[in-house]
PLY file of the C-alpha trace (Angstrom):
ply
format ascii 1.0
element vertex 262
property float x
property float y
property float z
element edge 261
property int vertex1
property int vertex2
end_header
232.03 123.10 30.38
228.50 122.07 29.07
228.28 118.46 27.92
225.79 119.07 25.18
226.43 117.28 21.86
225.29 118.27 18.39
222.22 115.94 18.51
221.00 117.78 21.60
221.57 121.26 20.23
220.01 120.40 16.87
216.98 118.60 18.36
213.61 119.31 16.76
212.30 120.77 20.04
214.09 124.00 19.28
212.48 124.39 15.84
209.11 123.61 17.26
209.50 126.23 20.01
210.30 128.81 17.43
207.27 127.79 15.36
204.89 127.90 18.34
206.41 131.18 19.53
205.98 132.83 16.20
202.40 131.52 16.00
201.48 133.26 19.21
203.20 136.49 18.07
201.24 136.50 14.82
197.96 135.57 16.60
198.48 138.32 19.20
198.77 140.92 16.45
196.00 139.67 14.18
193.26 139.53 16.94
193.91 142.97 18.32
190.98 144.32 16.35
188.40 142.02 18.04
186.89 143.66 21.16
186.72 141.48 24.24
183.02 141.64 25.02
182.36 141.64 28.77
185.30 143.87 29.57
186.12 147.58 29.33
189.37 146.93 27.53
189.87 148.85 24.27
192.23 146.11 23.10
191.41 142.45 22.98
192.75 141.04 26.23
194.03 137.95 24.50
196.48 140.18 22.50
198.78 140.57 25.48
197.90 137.04 26.79
199.40 135.58 23.59
202.45 137.83 23.59
203.09 136.72 27.10
202.89 133.10 26.11
205.21 133.88 23.31
207.75 135.13 25.90
207.32 131.96 27.99
208.15 129.79 24.94
211.16 131.88 24.12
212.36 131.48 27.77
211.91 127.73 27.54
214.06 127.66 24.35
216.73 129.64 26.08
216.86 127.44 29.19
216.71 124.21 27.18
219.60 125.39 25.00
221.67 125.59 28.24
220.76 121.94 29.02
218.48 122.75 31.97
215.66 120.33 31.13
214.48 120.09 34.73
214.08 123.88 35.01
212.43 123.99 31.60
209.64 121.82 32.96
208.74 124.55 35.45
208.06 126.86 32.55
206.26 124.21 30.66
203.90 123.98 33.68
203.49 127.72 33.45
202.64 127.50 29.74
200.10 124.72 30.53
198.40 126.84 33.22
198.39 129.94 31.12
196.56 128.20 28.36
193.96 126.81 30.77
193.38 130.31 32.14
193.05 131.76 28.63
190.48 129.10 27.65
188.63 129.76 30.91
188.46 133.58 30.53
187.12 133.30 26.93
184.62 130.69 27.90
183.46 132.54 31.05
183.00 135.77 29.07
180.94 134.06 26.48
178.78 132.34 29.14
178.13 135.52 31.17
178.19 138.46 28.68
174.55 139.62 28.05
172.76 142.87 27.24
171.95 143.19 31.02
175.41 142.24 32.01
177.74 144.17 29.72
180.79 143.86 32.12
181.57 140.45 33.46
182.86 141.37 36.89
185.07 138.34 37.63
187.15 138.77 34.53
187.12 142.58 34.50
188.46 142.57 38.18
191.08 140.02 37.19
192.15 142.17 34.28
192.33 145.22 36.46
194.33 143.50 39.19
191.65 143.84 41.98
190.83 140.11 42.12
192.60 136.88 41.34
191.43 134.22 38.91
189.86 131.15 40.63
192.12 128.26 41.59
193.34 125.93 38.78
191.11 123.04 39.88
188.04 125.27 39.71
188.69 126.72 36.21
189.79 123.26 34.85
186.52 121.72 36.11
184.52 124.66 34.58
186.08 123.90 31.16
185.52 120.17 31.49
181.92 120.59 32.37
181.11 123.13 29.66
178.46 121.91 27.14
180.00 124.24 24.49
183.31 122.41 24.69
182.01 118.88 25.28
183.03 117.45 21.85
186.59 118.75 22.05
186.96 117.88 25.73
185.87 114.28 25.11
188.57 113.91 22.46
191.31 115.51 24.64
190.33 113.45 27.70
190.09 110.11 25.87
193.32 108.95 27.49
195.72 110.12 30.29
197.91 112.28 28.07
197.20 115.57 29.90
197.14 114.07 33.33
200.52 112.62 32.65
201.96 115.85 31.42
200.89 117.66 34.55
202.24 114.82 36.72
205.60 115.05 34.88
205.74 118.82 35.41
205.11 118.31 39.09
207.68 115.49 39.26
210.29 117.86 37.88
209.32 120.87 39.95
209.38 118.83 43.24
212.34 116.56 42.56
210.13 113.53 42.95
212.82 111.42 41.23
216.56 111.78 41.47
216.83 111.36 37.65
214.88 114.67 37.21
217.41 116.53 39.32
220.23 115.15 37.11
218.55 116.67 34.04
219.42 120.05 35.32
223.14 119.39 35.32
224.51 120.29 31.83
228.09 119.20 32.62
227.57 115.51 33.32
227.26 112.82 30.67
223.56 111.87 30.81
222.29 109.08 28.46
218.63 110.20 29.16
219.02 113.74 27.88
217.89 113.13 24.21
215.01 110.85 25.20
213.86 113.49 27.72
213.79 116.08 24.97
211.68 113.74 22.85
209.18 113.51 25.68
209.36 117.30 26.25
208.60 117.88 22.58
205.51 115.59 22.73
204.36 117.38 25.90
204.82 120.81 24.32
202.83 119.91 21.19
200.04 118.34 23.24
199.65 121.48 25.25
199.74 123.66 22.16
197.09 121.53 20.41
194.78 121.57 23.37
194.98 125.35 23.58
194.34 126.18 19.96
191.68 123.43 19.65
189.59 125.05 22.33
190.32 128.59 21.19
189.46 128.06 17.55
186.38 126.01 18.56
185.21 128.87 20.80
186.45 131.81 18.71
186.77 130.68 15.14
186.93 134.38 14.01
190.39 134.48 15.54
191.52 132.64 12.40
190.28 135.52 10.23
192.61 136.98 7.64
193.38 140.76 7.94
192.47 141.12 4.22
188.72 141.85 4.85
189.29 144.60 7.40
192.23 146.12 5.61
190.20 146.37 2.38
187.42 148.21 4.32
189.87 150.53 5.88
191.37 151.35 2.49
187.93 152.16 1.13
187.93 149.11 -1.14
185.17 146.55 -1.55
186.36 143.19 -0.22
185.86 140.11 -2.29
182.63 138.25 -1.55
183.16 135.79 1.24
186.53 137.16 2.20
185.44 137.66 5.84
185.84 133.90 6.06
189.41 133.84 4.78
191.95 132.28 7.14
195.35 133.80 7.95
198.27 131.93 6.36
200.02 131.26 9.67
196.84 129.69 11.07
196.52 127.32 8.18
200.19 126.42 8.28
200.13 125.49 12.00
196.90 123.60 11.42
198.48 121.59 8.63
201.84 121.04 10.26
200.79 120.24 13.80
197.09 119.66 14.47
196.28 117.55 11.30
199.41 115.46 11.81
199.33 114.85 15.51
195.59 115.06 16.19
193.52 114.50 13.02
190.50 113.70 15.08
190.53 117.23 16.56
191.33 118.74 13.22
188.25 117.02 11.78
185.99 118.47 14.51
187.27 121.95 14.10
186.71 121.77 10.27
183.22 120.40 10.76
182.29 123.25 13.21
183.63 126.40 11.60
182.35 128.73 8.88
185.86 129.89 8.26
187.65 128.60 5.09
190.07 126.48 6.91
191.34 123.58 4.76
0 1
1 2
2 3
3 4
4 5
5 6
6 7
7 8
8 9
9 10
10 11
11 12
12 13
13 14
14 15
15 16
16 17
17 18
18 19
19 20
20 21
21 22
22 23
23 24
24 25
25 26
26 27
27 28
28 29
29 30
30 31
31 32
32 33
33 34
34 35
35 36
36 37
37 38
38 39
39 40
40 41
41 42
42 43
43 44
44 45
45 46
46 47
47 48
48 49
49 50
50 51
51 52
52 53
53 54
54 55
55 56
56 57
57 58
58 59
59 60
60 61
61 62
62 63
63 64
64 65
65 66
66 67
67 68
68 69
69 70
70 71
71 72
72 73
73 74
74 75
75 76
76 77
77 78
78 79
79 80
80 81
81 82
82 83
83 84
84 85
85 86
86 87
87 88
88 89
89 90
90 91
91 92
92 93
93 94
94 95
95 96
96 97
97 98
98 99
99 100
100 101
101 102
102 103
103 104
104 105
105 106
106 107
107 108
108 109
109 110
110 111
111 112
112 113
113 114
114 115
115 116
116 117
117 118
118 119
119 120
120 121
121 122
122 123
123 124
124 125
125 126
126 127
127 128
128 129
129 130
130 131
131 132
132 133
133 134
134 135
135 136
136 137
137 138
138 139
139 140
140 141
141 142
142 143
143 144
144 145
145 146
146 147
147 148
148 149
149 150
150 151
151 152
152 153
153 154
154 155
155 156
156 157
157 158
158 159
159 160
160 161
161 162
162 163
163 164
164 165
165 166
166 167
167 168
168 169
169 170
170 171
171 172
172 173
173 174
174 175
175 176
176 177
177 178
178 179
179 180
180 181
181 182
182 183
183 184
184 185
185 186
186 187
187 188
188 189
189 190
190 191
191 192
192 193
193 194
194 195
195 196
196 197
197 198
198 199
199 200
200 201
201 202
202 203
203 204
204 205
205 206
206 207
207 208
208 209
209 210
210 211
211 212
212 213
213 214
214 215
215 216
216 217
217 218
218 219
219 220
220 221
221 222
222 223
223 224
224 225
225 226
226 227
227 228
228 229
229 230
230 231
231 232
232 233
233 234
234 235
235 236
236 237
237 238
238 239
239 240
240 241
241 242
242 243
243 244
244 245
245 246
246 247
247 248
248 249
249 250
250 251
251 252
252 253
253 254
254 255
255 256
256 257
257 258
258 259
259 260
260 261
């Protein structure tokens, strides 16, 4: 019998996983119309990237609900890695797409399955050294938050501490279960904020409301300036997560976008 009390099952981590999952689902659909320049894909390659991340978050929720905190960290590591790959592919396409280089071979071959993406250390370093992302990177790297998250994921994956092993047993009484969920929630939000900070800084048009395009498709004249309207789900997550947990990053995004993000 599972030894999970009400405080565990009603922990805020489950609500937050739903919010983040729904965000990626909405973002996946809303960006479908944007062509991924540098590839031959007819659909934005991030569309399926974000729906895949949505699935990972749903899997984390399912496993956490069974009390398997240790296993959940393996999926959190997967989520972390997937966001870094997503940032890298967007950045690499922007850096290398030109009139004389319409197809960026590295990303196109990865998309087609004929080549793998570079190793994590390589793509992580590429992001850190990017002049385009310098402002955001300096804010994210001002302390050891992200290094600690990766170390924590590794500790759980490799059973570096016996206490991590115990967090996978849902039948024993474990006084560390709730505090571990608190840490997991902070780690989840930090990864999420890092991801959307980079993506919205690189591709602020991803925030764009569907109103403008839908008006054109319906043969109507869109309101002046409506191409800068922001989708409601984007504003909501910006207000509820980014502004609250990282107001410094929220400020930089607001200062560097033409979108009507509040």
